[in-house]
VOBA-474854 format. One record per residue (C-alpha): residue number from 1; residue in one letter; chain; x negated, y, z negated. Coordinates in Angstrom, 2 decimals. Layout:
% VOBA-474854
n=NUM&res=A&chain=A&xx=X&yy=Y&zz=Z
...
END
This chain:
% VOBA-474854
n=1&res=X&chain=A&xx=0.00&yy=0.00&zz=0.00
n=2&res=X&chain=A&xx=-2.77&yy=2.47&zz=-0.72
n=3&res=X&chain=A&xx=-4.26&yy=1.93&zz=2.75
n=4&res=X&chain=A&xx=-1.11&yy=3.36&zz=4.36
n=5&res=X&chain=A&xx=-1.39&yy=6.78&zz=2.69
n=6&res=X&chain=A&xx=-1.67&yy=8.86&zz=5.89
n=7&res=X&chain=A&xx=0.40&yy=6.67&zz=8.19
n=8&res=X&chain=A&xx=3.93&yy=7.27&zz=9.52
n=9&res=X&chain=A&xx=6.92&yy=6.43&zz=7.36
n=10&res=X&chain=A&xx=7.86&yy=3.35&zz=9.46
n=11&res=X&chain=A&xx=4.41&yy=1.79&zz=8.93
n=12&res=X&chain=A&xx=4.55&yy=2.60&zz=5.25
n=13&res=X&chain=A&xx=7.99&yy=0.95&zz=5.01
n=14&res=X&chain=A&xx=6.64&yy=-2.17&zz=6.76
n=15&res=X&chain=A&xx=3.71&yy=-2.26&zz=4.31
n=16&res=X&chain=A&xx=6.10&yy=-1.96&zz=1.38
n=17&res=X&chain=A&xx=8.33&yy=-4.77&zz=2.67
n=18&res=X&chain=A&xx=5.29&yy=-6.97&zz=3.31
n=19&res=X&chain=A&xx=3.97&yy=-6.25&zz=-0.17
n=20&res=X&chain=A&xx=7.27&yy=-6.99&zz=-1.89
n=21&res=X&chain=A&xx=8.22&yy=-10.12&zz=0.03
n=22&res=X&chain=A&xx=4.62&yy=-11.38&zz=0.18
n=23&res=X&chain=A&xx=4.11&yy=-11.20&zz=-3.57
n=24&res=X&chain=A&xx=7.39&yy=-12.97&zz=-4.34
n=25&res=X&chain=A&xx=7.73&yy=-15.57&zz=-1.57
n=26&res=X&chain=A&xx=4.44&yy=-15.58&zz=0.32
n=27&res=X&chain=A&xx=6.21&yy=-14.65&zz=3.58
n=28&res=X&chain=A&xx=5.11&yy=-11.50&zz=5.43
n=29&res=X&chain=A&xx=7.78&yy=-10.34&zz=7.91
n=30&res=X&chain=A&xx=5.40&yy=-7.84&zz=9.59
n=31&res=X&chain=A&xx=2.06&yy=-9.66&zz=9.99
n=32&res=X&chain=A&xx=0.59&yy=-6.88&zz=12.18
n=33&res=X&chain=A&xx=0.45&yy=-4.50&zz=9.23
n=34&res=X&chain=A&xx=-1.37&yy=-7.04&zz=7.04
n=35&res=X&chain=A&xx=-0.72&yy=-10.11&zz=4.97
n=36&res=X&chain=A&xx=-0.17&yy=-10.24&zz=1.24
n=37&res=X&chain=A&xx=-0.61&yy=-13.50&zz=-0.71
n=38&res=X&chain=A&xx=2.00&yy=-14.77&zz=-3.14
n=39&res=X&chain=A&xx=1.18&yy=-13.79&zz=-6.71
n=40&res=X&chain=A&xx=4.45&yy=-14.50&zz=-8.53
n=41&res=X&chain=A&xx=4.70&yy=-18.13&zz=-9.57
n=42&res=X&chain=A&xx=8.30&yy=-19.31&zz=-9.28
n=43&res=X&chain=A&xx=7.50&yy=-22.86&zz=-10.35
n=44&res=X&chain=A&xx=5.54&yy=-21.55&zz=-13.33
n=45&res=X&chain=A&xx=8.76&yy=-20.79&zz=-15.21
n=46&res=X&chain=A&xx=9.14&yy=-24.48&zz=-16.03
n=47&res=X&chain=A&xx=6.54&yy=-24.65&zz=-18.79
n=48&res=X&chain=A&xx=6.39&yy=-25.92&zz=-22.36
n=49&res=X&chain=A&xx=7.68&yy=-22.66&zz=-23.86
n=50&res=X&chain=A&xx=10.78&yy=-22.49&zz=-21.71
n=51&res=X&chain=A&xx=11.39&yy=-26.20&zz=-22.42
n=52&res=X&chain=A&xx=11.16&yy=-25.67&zz=-26.18
n=53&res=X&chain=A&xx=13.44&yy=-22.65&zz=-25.85
n=54&res=X&chain=A&xx=16.08&yy=-24.66&zz=-24.00
n=55&res=X&chain=A&xx=15.81&yy=-27.44&zz=-26.58
n=56&res=X&chain=A&xx=16.32&yy=-25.17&zz=-29.57
n=57&res=X&chain=A&xx=19.11&yy=-23.29&zz=-27.79
n=58&res=X&chain=A&xx=20.91&yy=-26.60&zz=-27.12
n=59&res=X&chain=A&xx=20.34&yy=-27.59&zz=-30.78
n=60&res=X&chain=A&xx=22.13&yy=-24.42&zz=-31.86
n=61&res=X&chain=A&xx=25.14&yy=-25.30&zz=-29.70
n=62&res=X&chain=A&xx=25.74&yy=-28.76&zz=-31.23
n=63&res=X&chain=A&xx=29.20&yy=-28.62&zz=-32.86
n=64&res=X&chain=A&xx=28.18&yy=-30.13&zz=-36.21
n=65&res=X&chain=A&xx=28.45&yy=-27.69&zz=-39.10
n=66&res=X&chain=A&xx=25.99&yy=-29.43&zz=-41.42
n=67&res=X&chain=A&xx=22.93&yy=-28.92&zz=-39.19
n=68&res=X&chain=A&xx=20.53&yy=-26.45&zz=-40.80
n=69&res=X&chain=A&xx=19.39&yy=-23.13&zz=-39.31
n=70&res=X&chain=A&xx=21.59&yy=-23.07&zz=-36.22
n=71&res=X&chain=A&xx=21.60&yy=-19.27&zz=-35.94
n=72&res=X&chain=A&xx=17.83&yy=-19.10&zz=-36.33
n=73&res=X&chain=A&xx=17.48&yy=-21.85&zz=-33.73
n=74&res=X&chain=A&xx=19.59&yy=-19.83&zz=-31.29
n=75&res=X&chain=A&xx=17.48&yy=-16.69&zz=-31.81
n=76&res=X&chain=A&xx=14.25&yy=-18.63&zz=-31.50
n=77&res=X&chain=A&xx=15.50&yy=-20.54&zz=-28.47
n=78&res=X&chain=A&xx=16.53&yy=-17.40&zz=-26.59
n=79&res=X&chain=A&xx=13.26&yy=-15.63&zz=-27.34
n=80&res=X&chain=A&xx=11.12&yy=-18.66&zz=-26.40
n=81&res=X&chain=A&xx=13.13&yy=-19.24&zz=-23.24
n=82&res=X&chain=A&xx=12.86&yy=-15.63&zz=-22.07
n=83&res=X&chain=A&xx=9.19&yy=-15.41&zz=-23.03
n=84&res=X&chain=A&xx=8.42&yy=-18.71&zz=-21.29
n=85&res=X&chain=A&xx=10.18&yy=-17.63&zz=-18.12
n=86&res=X&chain=A&xx=8.51&yy=-14.22&zz=-17.97
n=87&res=X&chain=A&xx=5.11&yy=-15.62&zz=-18.90
n=88&res=X&chain=A&xx=5.35&yy=-18.40&zz=-16.36
n=89&res=X&chain=A&xx=6.61&yy=-16.11&zz=-13.62
n=90&res=X&chain=A&xx=3.53&yy=-13.89&zz=-13.80
n=91&res=X&chain=A&xx=0.98&yy=-16.58&zz=-14.71
n=92&res=X&chain=A&xx=-2.08&yy=-16.82&zz=-12.51
n=93&res=X&chain=A&xx=-3.55&yy=-20.09&zz=-13.75
n=94&res=X&chain=A&xx=-0.72&yy=-22.33&zz=-12.53
n=95&res=X&chain=A&xx=-2.12&yy=-25.25&zz=-10.51
n=96&res=X&chain=A&xx=1.24&yy=-25.77&zz=-8.78
n=97&res=X&chain=A&xx=1.42&yy=-22.29&zz=-7.30
n=98&res=X&chain=A&xx=2.72&yy=-22.77&zz=-3.77
n=99&res=X&chain=A&xx=4.54&yy=-20.54&zz=-1.35
n=100&res=X&chain=A&xx=8.29&yy=-20.92&zz=-1.36
n=101&res=X&chain=A&xx=8.55&yy=-21.02&zz=2.40
n=102&res=X&chain=A&xx=5.70&yy=-23.36&zz=3.27
n=103&res=X&chain=A&xx=6.40&yy=-26.92&zz=4.21
n=104&res=X&chain=A&xx=4.35&yy=-29.73&zz=2.85
n=105&res=X&chain=A&xx=3.27&yy=-32.40&zz=5.33
n=106&res=X&chain=A&xx=5.04&yy=-35.69&zz=5.07
n=107&res=X&chain=A&xx=3.13&yy=-38.54&zz=3.54
n=108&res=X&chain=A&xx=1.39&yy=-40.54&zz=6.21
n=109&res=X&chain=A&xx=1.15&yy=-44.24&zz=5.61
n=110&res=X&chain=A&xx=-1.31&yy=-45.96&zz=7.86
n=111&res=X&chain=A&xx=-1.03&yy=-49.62&zz=8.43
n=112&res=X&chain=A&xx=-4.04&yy=-51.58&zz=9.49
n=113&res=X&chain=A&xx=-3.28&yy=-54.70&zz=11.41
n=114&res=X&chain=A&xx=-5.46&yy=-57.58&zz=10.44
n=115&res=X&chain=A&xx=-5.73&yy=-60.51&zz=12.76
n=116&res=X&chain=A&xx=-6.61&yy=-63.88&zz=11.31
n=117&res=X&chain=A&xx=-7.79&yy=-66.19&zz=14.05
END
């Protein structure tokens, strides 16, 4: 974006769209103006903190009155879930960081024919 400081408004708009869509999905609709890699990790939101948050939030929704600390479990679950999602969304160390729009090649199984004569 800073490289388009003196350029026309249409080129600046294309740079902005490339920057926004490239960072989120990895897709650059205007490749002539430059490419931007994906930096937001969509699959990073499924981490241990969001899992613990969902678990404690579900615990607080169990309809048994004798379970202890249900209101505290709900507060803790919501805070862990939101923190896990936000932390995972902007994490940079995720090994599963892939573009949303890329296709993975199908698994190729090679079969070697062996002849016994």
